[in-house]
Every structure is written in C-alpha cells, then in structure tokens.
N, C-alpha and C positions, 0 to 999 in steps of 0.2 A: 504494500499500499504506499502511495507517494504521500509525502507531506507538504502540505500547502500552507503558505503563508498570507497572513491578512494583508489585502491591498486596499486601495483608497475606496472602493466598492463596498469593503467590509467595516468600515468604520463610518458611522453616519449618526445624523442627528434627526430626532422624529419628534412630533407632537400629534397625538391622537392616531398613532399607526403612520403618519405620512411622513416620508423621507424630504428633510429641508435642506440637508447639506451633507457634503462627504469631506473626509479628511484625509491627507496623504499619510500623517503619523499621529502618535498620541503618547503621552507619558501619563501615568496613573499612579497616584500616591494616597496609601491610605494610613492614617493616623490614628493611635489610641490614646486616650488619657489614662494610662494606667498610673497606680499609685501603691506605694507601700503601706503595709499594715505594720505599726510598730507598737510595741509594748512597753509599758513603764519600767524603767530599770534595765531593759535588754540594749545591748551594744548593737545588736543585728536587728533587722527587720523579721519579723515572724512570718511574713506573707505578702503577697501581692494581690491586688485586685484590678480587674480590667474595667475600663470606664468606656464613655461615649466614643465612637468610631466616627472619624470624618474623612471625607472622599474628595480629593482635588485632582481635576484633569486638566491636561494642557493639550489642545489639538492644533496642529500645525498644518499649513497649507490647505486651509478649509475653503473650499469653494460652495457657494450656495446653490441650490437648485433653484430653477424658474417657478416662479408662483403660478399655480393656475388661475388665480384671480386677476392676474394682469398688474398687479402691484409687486414691487420687489420685496423680498423678504430681507430684514434688517436684523442683524444680532441684537443691536441695542434694545429692539422692541420683544425680544423672546423672553419668556419667563417659564418656569415649570415644564421644561422639556425633558426628552430622555436622550442619552447618548449610548448607541448600541456597538458594540464591537464583536464582530464575528470571528471565532478562532476555528482552527481546524476541528477541535473536539468539543467545542461549547459556544455558547452566546452570552456576552457579559453585558447586562443591562443597567445603567446608571441612571437612576429616576429622581424626579424632583430637582432637576439641575437649574441653576442661575448661574449666569456669567459674572465673574469679578474682574476681568480685565479683558480688553480687545486691542490688538496691533493690526493695523492694514500696512500691506506693501503692493505696490504695482508699478509698473512701468507703462508707457505708452503702448497701446495696442493689446495689453496682455489683460487677462482676467484678474480681478481683485481677489488677492489671496489674504485670508486672515489667519491671526493666531489668536486663540481664544481660550482663556483661562476661565475654569468651569469648578464650582463647587457643587457636590451631589448630595441629597439627603438619604439615598439608599442604593445599594448593589445587590443585584441578583443574578446568579450564575445558572444559566439552563444547559443541560446536557442532551 
C-alpha cells in the first residue's frame, strides 16, 4: 500500500460543510495547562493534574474559494468555522475556530495568498 501525503486539497476551511479555502501547509500546536499537586512539608510535588487544552493553528499559502453568492469571501469576516486536515489514515477537524492574525502577500497578477493564525475550541480525529 502506497503512503500518500496531504496536499493543499486536503487542508481546507469550511462552514456548514462548505469548503471556503484551501491551504498549502499548516502547523498545529496543542497546549495544556498542567499543574503540580503539592503537599505541605514535601520537597517534591506529589503528582500532576491536567488542565484546559488550547489549540493553535497556522495555515500558510491560503487561497480563498470563489463564493457562490457572487460576493468575495474575506477572512476578516469569518467566525466559528472548522479547519479540516485530511491525512492518509484519518481526518482531523478543528472546530469553533476564530482567526487571531492574518498576513497577506501578493504580487502583480498573482492570486492573493494569506497566512492565517487560528485558535480552535475543539479537536476531533475521525478514522
């Protein structure tokens, strides 16, 4: 069985199941607010406890899809969208997404490409 790698058609943003944009690459970072459990008089922590998980994504070379309504889609107007990443063995869906930073880059005659930093409230892996 041949291994396939994700391509830009496999990394996309969607709202209500509709593909809004594709991205050439992504970076995903999950952080957890873990803490030590300390006991009075003990020099060492007696354990740890996991806390809230935060998801941060950075999509690069993002190209917006054409709107079927005739109006252009703008990232600045997006809220509550999903980022879907299709891998060879699973699909990862980041939900409840909001953008936190947007950078644009283009040259004369080229398509507008954007780098978008995103925070997500949830992550689901579907096999």
